[in-house]
N, C-alpha and C positions, 0 to 999 in steps of 0.2 A: 166628826168630832170625837176625839179619843176619850176613853174612860180615864177619869183621874182617880188614882188610888188615895184612899183616905188617910192611910197611915204608913209611915216610912217602912215599919218592918214588914207590911205586906208587899211593898214595892220591892223590897230586898228579897224576900222569900219567893216571890212569883217570878221575878225578872232577872235574878241573879246578882244583884247588887247586895253588899254587906256593909254594915256601920262598924266603924272601928270601935274596939274596946281597949282599955288600959293594958289588959293581958296580951291582946295581940300586938298592941304597939311595942311592947318589951322584945317581941321576936321579929318584928317587921322592920324593914327601912322606912324611915319617915321622911316624906317629900312635902315640903311647906310651899305653898304658892299664894302669894298676895296680889290678887288682880287689881287692887287699889293703888299699888305702888307701881307706876310705869317707870320703865328705865330707858325709853326712846324707842323711835320708830324701828319697825322691824327692818333689818338690813337685807338679810336673804342671800348673802353673798358667799356663805361658807361652803356650798356645794359646787363650786367651781371645778373645773377639771383640767388636768395637763393631758393633751392629746386625747380627750374624751371623744372627740369627733374625728372620723376616719375620712370618709368621702361624702359627697351629696346624698343624703338619705341613708347614710350609715353612722350613727343611729337613725332610725325612722323618725319622721316629724313627729309622730305621736308620742314616742319615748321623749324627745327633745322637750316638747312643750309640756308634757306631764311632769317631767323632772324639774321644770322651772329653773334651767341653768342660766345664771346671769353673767357668769364671766368664764373665759376658758383661755388656755394658753396653747397656741397651735404653732405649726411649722412656718417658716417664712416662704414667701413665693420663691421658686427656684430651689428651695431646700431639698437636701438629699440625704439628711440624717435619717429619714424614715421614708417608707414608700407612699405613705397617705399621710392625711392630717394638714394639708395645705390649707391655711386661714382663707384665702380668697375662694377656694372651692366649697368650703364649708359655711361661709358667713351668711348665706341666704337662709339656711335652716336654722342657724344660730340666733339670728336676730328676728326670725319671723315672729315671736311673741314675747319672750321674755329676756332675750340677750341684751346686754348693755355694754360689756367691755371685752373687746377682743385683744388678747396679748399675743405677741409674737416673739418667739425665741430666734433672734436674728442669727445666732451662731449655728442654728440648725441648718444653715446652707451647707455646712460640712458634713461630709458622710459618715465620719467615725466619731466614736466616744473613745477618749477625749478629743475635742475639735482640733482639727489640723494636727493629729498625733499628740496633743497635749502642748504643743508649742505655739507661741505667738507668732504669727505670720510676720514676714518682713515684706520686702518688696521684690517678689519672684515672677509676678504675674501681670497682665494687662487684661483687664475685663471689659467685655462688651456691655455697656449699660443697657442696651436694649433688650438683651436676653439672658444675661447672667453668664454666659460662656467666657472662657478665657484662653489666652495663650501664654506659654511658659517664658515670658520676656518681662523684665522690669520696665516701669515707666515713670518711676520717681514719686509713686503715690502708694502709701501704705496699703497692702492688698486687702486687709479687712475694712478699711475705710471704703474702699470701692464696693465691697460686699454690701456694706450698710446703705450706700447711696442707691444701688439698684433695687435692693428690698424695699426700701422706703419709697422709692419712685413708684415701684409696683402697686403698692398700696395706695399711694396718692392718686394714681391714674386708673386703676382697674377695679379699686373697691367701691362699692355703693355707699359705704359708710365710713369713709377714712378717719372722720373725726372721732370715731368710737374705737379706734385702736390705741394701744399701749405697746410702745416698742421696748423690748429687754435686750439691750445691747449685750450683755454678758451673762451667762448662767453659770453659777457655782464656780467663780473665779478663783475662789479660795481652795477649791477641790482638785488641784491638778490642771484646771484648765486656764493656763497661761500666767496666772499671778499668784501661785500658791506661796511663794517665798516672799511674805510681806516686807521683810527687812531689807531684800534687795530689789524688790520690783514694785514698791508702794509708788514710787514716783512716775514709773512707767504706766501704771494702771490709772492713776489720777490723770495723766496727760491723755491717755487713750479714752478715759471716760469724756474728758471734754471735747475730744476731736470728734467722738461718734455722736455725742449730744448735739454739738453744733452742726454736723452734717445733717442729721435728721431734721433740725429746725429749718436749715437751709433749703432742703428739698420741699417742705410743706410750705415754706414762705413763697417759693416760686411758683407755687400752684394755688396761692391765695387761700390756703386752708388754715392759716392762723397757727396757734401754738400746737406742736405735736407732743402728746404725753408720753413720758419715757419713765419706765421702772427699773429699779435696781437698789442695791448692787447685786442681789440675787445669790448671797452666799449660802453654803451648804447647811448652815446653822446660825444662831445668833453670835455675832462676832463683835463684841463691844468696842475692841480697839480699832479694828479695821472700820467699823461703821463711824466711829468719831472721826477718824481721818478722813474718811470719804466725804462726811458731811461738812466738816470744817472747810475742805477744799472746795466743795460744790457751792457752799454759801458764799465764799470769797470770790468765786469765778463765775457766779450767776449760772450755774449749771445744776441746780437741785433737782432731784428726781420728782416726778409727780406722784409717783407711788413707791413707797419704800418696800422692799422685798428681802426676805430671807426664808430659809426652808425649816420646818419642824418635822423630822422624821425620827423614828424610833420610839419605842415603848414608854421610856421615861419623859418623854416630852409632854405627855399628858399631865405630868406633874409639874413641869418646869415651864410651860407654854406662858402662863400668865405673868411670871417673874420676868422672863425675857421680854415680854411686851411692855411691861412696866418701866424695865430698864431702858428700852429703847425711847419711851415718852419722856422719861427723865432725861436723857441725853438731849432729845429736841430742845427740852427747856432750858438746859444748861448752855446751849449753843445759840438760843434765841431765834429758833426756826420753827416752822410748822404750825399746828400739827399736819404732817402729810398723811395722805391716806395710806394704809398698809394691806398688803396682799401677800399672804404666805402661799407662795406659788407652787409648793409641794408639801403635803403633810400626809402622815400616815404610813402604815406598813402593810404588807400583803394581808395581815391577819384582820385588819380593820375593813377591807374592801368587801362590799356585799354583805356586810354584818351589821344590822341596824345597832344591836346593843353597843357596838364599838363606835360607829359613826356618830351617834348621838353625844357621846362624850367630846368628840372633836367639835361638832357643830356648836354645842353649848358654850364652849370656850370662845369661839370666834364670834357667835352672836352676841354673847355677854360683852365682848370688846368692841363690837360693831365694825369688824374688819372683814376682808374676804379672804377666802382660801381655796385652793385647789388640790384635789386629791392627786397623789404621786402616780405617775406612769410607770408601773412596774411589769405589765404585760403588753398588750397591743392596742393600738388606736381603735377608737370607734366603738367602745362599750361603756363609756363613762368610767373607765378604770375599774372594770369588773362590777359595776353597779348597774348593769341590766343583763338579760339573759337571751339567748338565740338570737334570732334576727329582729325580733319585734316584741320581745316579752320582758316582764319585770321579773328581777329576783327580789329578795327581801331589802337589799340595799336601795333598789330604785324606789320602793314604796317609802323608804325612809326620806329620799329626796324629795318625793312628792308631797309627803306630809308637811315637810320644812317649807317648801314653796306654797303650800296653801295658807301660810300665815302672812302672805303678802297683804298690805294694808292694816296690818294690826300694829299695836303697841306691845313691845315685850314688858314682861312684869317681873317683880321680885320673886325668885325662886330660890330655895334654900335647901341644898341636898345634905345628905349625912356629912359629907367631907368634900372640900374643894381641893383641887390640885393633888389629887390622889389617884394613882393609876388603876384603871379596871374597876371603877366604882359607879353606882347609881348617880346619873347626872340627867339634866332635863332643861327644857325651855318652856317658859309660860309666856302666853301671849293673850291679849284681849282685842277683839276686834267690835269696836263700838258701833260701827255702821250696821253689821249685821248681827250684832248682839250674840257673839259667840266667844266663849272662853275655852282656850286650848292649853293641854300641858302635853308635851312630847317628852318621853323619859325612857330610860333603859341603862343596862350596863351592871346593874346589880344582880345577885342571885338569891335574895330573899323576897318574900312577898312585900308589897309596898303599901304602907298606910298614907293616903293623901289627905293633907290638911289644907283646904280650899278656903280662903277668906277674900273679902273684898268683892263679892259677887253681887253686891247691891243693884248694879246695873241691869241685871238680869231678871229682878223681880223677886217676890216671895217664894215662888215655887218654881222648880227648874227641872230640866231633863238632863240626864247624864248617860252618854254612850262611851264605852271602853273599847277600842279596837287593838288588836295584836297582830304583829307580824314576827314570825319565827324565822330562823336561818334556813335558807333554801339551797345554799351553796352558790358559788360564783355563776354557774351556768344553769342552775335549777330554777324551775318556774315557781314564782309564788303568786298564789291567786288574790284576789281583792280582799283586803283585811276584814276579818270578820267582827261583829260585835260580840264580845265575849261577856261583857257586863252592861246592864242597862238599869237605870232608875227612872222612873216614869213620874213627872209631876211631884217631886219630893220637896219638903220645906228647906229652904236655905235660910236658916234662923239667924237673923243678924247678918246675912250675907256671908254666912259660913257653912261649910259642909265637909264631912269627913267620909272616906270610904276606903275599904281595902280592895287590893286587886292581887290576885295570885301571879307569881312569875314563872313562866315556862322556864327559861334559864337566862343566864346573863347575857346571852346573844341576842334575845329578843327585845323588841321595842313596843311601846305602848302610846296610843294617842287618846287622850281623855277630852272629850267634847262637852262643853256645859252650855246649855242655851235656855231661855226662858221656856216655860212650859208650852209645848207645840200642840197643834191640832192634828196629831197624828200619833199612834202607839209607839212607843220606844221600846223595842224588845231585842233579846239576843237574836243572832242570825238564825233564821228558821231551818236552814238546810241542814241535815244531819252530817256530821263528820267526826272522825276519830283519828288519833295518831299514836304511834309509839315509837320510841327510839330503838333503833335496830339492837343496840346492846342489851335491851331489855326484853327481847324475844327469846324464844327457846333455841339455843344454837346447837347444831351438830357440825364438827369438823370445820370450824371457823374460829376467829381468835378476836377479842375485844382488845382495842389498842387506846390508849389515853393519849389525847392530842392536846398536849401542853400549850396553853395559848401565849406563853411567853418564851417558849423554846426557840432557839436560833434567832434571838433579837427581833422576833415578829416576822421572820421570812417564811411564813407558812399560812395556809389557809385553815379556817377553824372548822370544827365539826359540832353539831348541835350537841349540847350536853358535854362537850369536850371528849366525847368518845365516839368510835365508830368501830365497825367490824370488818375485819380484813382476813387475808389467807382464805378467801373463799374460793379455793382452786381445787376441791376434789370432787369425784362424782357424787359423794355422800354430803357435800356441804349444803346446809340448809338453815334458814331462819323462819320460825314458826310463830305466828301471832293469832292467838284466840281472841276473837272479837264478836260481839252481839250487835246485830244489825236491826232496826227497828220494823222493817217491813221487806216484802219480796219487791225486787226491783233491780235496776241497773246501778252499779257502783263503780267509780274511778279509783283504782288503786294506783298510788304514786309512790315512786321510790326515789329518795334523795341520795345518791352515790357517785363515786368516781370512777369512770371508764377511761383510763389513761390511753390516749393516743390513738384508739381504734374503736369502733363500734362493738358492742357485744350483746349477749342475750342471757336471759334467765327463764326458768320455767316457774309458773305460779299455779300451785295446786290448791284447790278448795276442798277441804275434807278428805285429802289424799286422791283426789281423781280430777279429771277434766282439766289438765294442764293447758294453761293460756301462756303464749310466749310474751315475755317482757323485753321489748327491744329498746336498747340503749343507743343514743349517738355517742360519737367520740367527745372526750373532753381534752384539755390543754395538759400536755405531757411532755414538754421540751426540756425541762429541768426537774430535778430532784425535789424542789420545793413545789412544783406543780403536780408531779405524777402522783397519783392516788389522792391528793388532797384537792385538786380543782374539780369540785363535784358538780354534776348536772342533775337532771332528773328524767325519769321514764314514766310514762302513764299508760295504763291498759284498762279498759272497761270489761267488768265481768257480771254477770247475773248471779244474784244471791237471793235465797229464800229467807224469810224473816226467822230471827233467832241466832243461835250462836254457831260460829264457824271457825274453822282453823285454816289460816292462810298460810301456806307453805311456800317461800321463795327458794328455790333450789338451782344449783349449778347445772343439774342434769335432768332430762326427762325421764331416763330409764334407769338411773342409779349406776350406770356403768360407764357412759362416756360423757365428758363434760361438755356443754354447749359452747359455741365459738366465743372465745374472749370473756369468759365468765368469771374471771379473776376480777371482781369488781369490788371496791369499797362501799359498804352499806351504813347510811348515817341515820335515815329515818323513814318511816313508811306513814303514808296517809290514805285513809278511805273515806270517800264521800259519796253520798246518795245523789245521783244525776238522774233519777227516773223521771222526774218532772222539768228536766231541762236546767236544773240549778238555777232558779230565778235569783238574780242578785239585784238589790235595790241600791240606789245611790241617792240619798235624800237631799233636799234643797241644803240642809245645814252643813253639807260636806263638799258643795260645788264651789267653783270658782266664778267670779263675777266680773264683768266689765261694761263700760258704757252706760252706767246708772242702774243696771240690774242690782238687785240686792235681796237679802232676806228681809221679810217684814212680819211685824206682829200687830199691825194696825187693823187688819180686816178680820172681823169674827168669822169663825169657821176656816180660816186660812192662816192661822197663826203660825210662824215658822215656815212658811212657804216662800218661794222666791218670786218678787215682782219683777217680771221681764217685760219691758215695754219700750217702743220706739225703734228707730233704725239701728242705734248702736247698742242697745241694751243686748247682753249676751250671758248665757250660763254654760260653763265648760265642765264636762265630765270626762273621766278617764276611766273606760270600762275595759275589763279583761274578758278575753275569750281564750278558754282552754284548748279549743281546736278551731281551725278555720272552718267556716260554714255559716248557715243561715240562723239568725237569732231573731226572736221578736224584741223589738225596741219600742217600750211603752212609755208614755208621758201620762203621770197622773196629776191632774190640775183642776183649779176652778177659774171661771170665767165670770165677768160681771155683765157681759153682753156678747153677742155674736163675735168670734175672733177666730184667728188662726195662728199657727205656730210654725216655724221652719226648722227643720232638723237637718244638720249637716254631719256627716261622719267622714273623718280623716280628710277634711277639707273639700268634701264634695256633697252638694245638696242631695238629699235622698228623698224628701217628702215635705209637703205642706199639708199639716193636718188641720181641720177645721171643726169648731164647735159652734152650733147653730143658735146658741143663746146662753143666758146665765145658767150657772150650775156647776156640777162636779161632772168631770169627763175623764175617760181613759182613751187615748189615742195610741194606736199601734201601727209600726210599720216593719215588715219583715225584710232585714238587711243582711247582706254578706259581709260578716266581720272577719278580720284577719287574726290568726293565733297570735295572741299577746295582747298588747294594748292598742285600743282604738279611742281616738278622740271624738267626743260628741259634742256639738255646739247647739244650742236652742236659742231660738230669736223669735220675737213676737212684736210686730209693729203695733197692732192694736191692743196687745196686753193680754197676758195670763198669769195666774198665781200657780207656779210650779211646786207640787208637793215632793215628787220624786221621779226619778228615771229608773227603769227595771229593765234588765236584759234576761232573756230566757232562751236557752238553746232549743232549736227545732230541727232535729237531724233529719225529720222525715221530709223536709224541704230540700235538702241536698240533692235529690233527683233532679233538680233544675240545673245543676252544674254539669259540665262535661268534662270528663277525665281523659287525657290523651297521654299515653305513656310514650316516653322519649323514643323507644326502639320502634314505635308505630308511626312515627312522623316521617315526612319525606326529607331526606338529607341532601345537602349540596356540598360540593367542595371537600375539605378535609373532615367534615362532621362524620363521626363513625359510632357505632353501637359498641359500648363497654359491656363486658359480662363480669359480674363479681361472684367468685366462689362462695358457696354457701358457708364454708370455713372461715371466711373472711369476717362474718359477724354483720356484713353490711345491711343498712336499713333500707336499701333500694327496693322499691316494689318490683317484683319479678326478678330481682338481682340483675337488672339491666338498666342502662342508661346511655345518654349520648355524650361524647366527649369531643375535644378538639373543635368546639365551636367558636368561630370568631378568628381574629388575627388575620383578617381579610374580608372584604365585603362579600365574597362569594361562598364563605364557609358558614353556612346557615343550616337551620332545619325549619321545615315548613309545615304549617297545620291548616288544611284546607277548611273552609267554612262548612258547617253542618248544623243539623238540627240543635237547638239550645243557644246557639250564639249566631244564628243566621239573619239577625235583625240589627239596625243601627241602634245604638244605645250605650249606656255606661255598664262596664263590665269590671270584674277583678279578675285577674290572672295570677292565680297562686302557683308559683314556681318551686318545686322540690329540687334541690341543687346541692352541689358539693363544691368547695373551694378551699384548697390548701396551699395556695401559692405562697411562696415566701421570696423575698427579693433583697439581696444584701445581706449584711450580718451586723450584729450589734452585741455589745456586752452582755446584756440582760433582756432587751426588748425583742420579742418575736416580730420579725420584719413582715407583718402580713400585708397582703394586697387585697383590697377590694375590687372584685371583678365586675365589670359592667355587662348588663344583658339588655338589648334593644329589641323591642318587638315593633314591626312595621306593618300596617294594614295595607295590602296591595290595592292602590287607588284611594288610600285614605292617609291617616295621620301615623304618628309613632309615639312611642313611650319608652322610658328606660328606667332602670334602677340599679343601684350597687349592691352587691352581695357580698356579705362578710365572710370571714374565715369560718370553716367548719371543722378545721383539725385533722381531717383526713379526706382523701379523694374518694373514699368509699363511704363516708358518713355525710348524710344528707339533712339539711334544714329546709325550712319553708319561708319564702318571702314573696309578697304580693306586689303586682305591678297594677295600678289602676289605669284603665285605658278607656277612651270613648271611640266606638267603632262608628263609622259613618257610612258604610256601605253594607249591602246584604251579602255579598259574595266574595269580596276580597280577602285572599289568604292571609293568615298571620305568619310573618316570617320573622324568626328570631336569630339574632348574632350580634357581632360587634366588629366594625370594620377596622378598628385601630388597635385592638388587644384581644386577648382570649376572653371569652365569656366563661362563666362557671360551667361545670359539668351538669347535666340536666337528667333527673330521674323521670319527672312527669310534669305536666302542666294541667291545671283545673281551670277552666274558663266558666265564670259564673255571672249571671246578670246581678248587678248590684242590689237591685231589689226584686222582689217577686210579689205577686198578688197586689191588691188595692189596699192602701191604709185605711183602717177603720176607726171610727170614733163612736163611742157609746156612752150613756150616762152611768154614773156611779153614785152610790150612797154618800 
């Protein structure tokens, strides 16, 4: 039972919350939210993606499920526009939990942009309807109509969910793709629209699939005259689209989006049709991707309008359009997606920002989940502190708990940890259902989640793990330059820097950035740098008080174009020991002041320092979890108010927990039981433990489990029932001795597989500067790991593979044509498993991806390869039992 604070001012002073005063309101941005005025059921479709999915498992299932993606546009079967992104190949992962609508860009059959050289096809080919190949001979049928038929046929016959597809016959037909001259080509487009529409329906009809959903026209922007012509014709000819589509790209669209939508709805009324569903299948610019304070401005518009939207595909497939990091990690944009998806089951409510339809301003979404009694505000985009005016909270009772979490910009490839509670109000009065509080703003690229619940039977506090941060431009700089990164420069064709500034020209032996910081105790601290390492891995030296330099090793970042180079930022982390007190942390380009480290000319955006001495315990309370199958937060049980009631075969709570590094973590459940009970814990789709409580009471059950670097999906079930307070993860590096590390050069190689050596001057992050290449592209080209101690028993294991993959295939005007490489592991005498490994930007830059395996023998060797194409290059593999030790359960107070 938590202590209730008697007065609001005590709560504010002790726990970091503040009340608003008239003077503060004059200098703050005011955000008003009335939870009593609902605006409709939460739609949740604004975080759709265009080519956000690459191949099966790229992104990983944990990233997909956590991001709560409900709609995506992907490549058509047989499509050659991009090397990956085929809808059929990714549909399993997409539909696994939250996916609803799979859109297909049919014209992406063609390999070039603009399609077919920008010219409408004629009848120059004869297509094989079985596999999409063709001969260069006419056959009396419009070539594109044949493409439409075999694409639709492939979906109808090979998809497990053909009724959940939406076909987009034309993409940006007004932008040079066959029909740009409306004056001369209008009638051609309208006839082609009907022909493709009818052909798609014909294919679905012959397979008994009913009506096939079709989206269009897909113009580059809102085109009122073209749209009127299309809808008029479509109504008269019974070929209306099921989803009306156009694109909202550019900076000023944040100001004109709502007006365009209103004009479209008025057009529908004028024509006597609809309302049709709307999906803006491309929105946003480079500057918006991975930036929560930008994304929330777009999300708020689409959620307000109850339409869907998909982030534009400016870079490569398989990372939610730069809204995830590395192979399995979250950047700040991913957490924005996750927060948005957490609103499922809610009703949105009236939210009033300082100004609507204004570019780069404070915007937000308010929602109330009556079943779980939680009121949420998501906001960002402003650069002033925010005064929240919350009303209509009567549903939550007279006293409420408030938690404010923050996500700050981490770069497109930079890892962002679990959002921290930066403000907390414990059991404060909501007089008349109203509450006001102020929240400081880190910068306008940050975003915030405000969660209000009835007073819970757990203390609500700010995150207890000590951390600090500083902008690189605010450190003491030597031989380096601060650059202003204008968020509106270049029409939005750039990636943003935290605080709109970064540090560059860090390219001399004397270049350094020094941060004086005071730490609370002696221990181990993680130092993280957010910065851009263009196209190749690099290194810096971190000095503590002028001594004991540690090497900060960076992986490569995307640098294929001028707007990616230096701006596409990732992160590097190193753990250092520190004594209690003040220290000067000096990040330098050189160890000796005479020679620069390899590829040390790296842009610096931000530094973070975090105490990891105790394993950085991170709590995921019941109020933040997702629920299914009847599980919910309850306030009906004394002593367990605000806990999750999980009971029955279908009841489930989902948490998305973050691991800074691959290795063993203690995963603990704190809960109450009303009788003897048990709970089942699943991690990344694999059962890891059933924990048992022997009677009524309060309990903590812990299982030590191997987590993958980045996001891990944890599911909790209980047939007999538990009341879950929270889930906590704690890093236990001492348990990593249970894992076996095998360097690539120490494996047994077969066929073409060879050892690669990377010069020290390359800056490579390969351990020992060696790895294995030319694996795969034939069944005999493999490397083998004999069984040995640590993995010589049958059971569930994780194989963490450190790999490089910089393969590109084909060309495109602006998309890097990346290839996801597949690696298969086969147990001699047992089974096999595989994973796809995403792009790492350089062949000497290595990331990590885990393959889950179940070994069924005690002695069968592990053989790695890919019989049909090249596998990634391999630095090392770490083979770890999924769990170690025996789960424990002990009573708590």
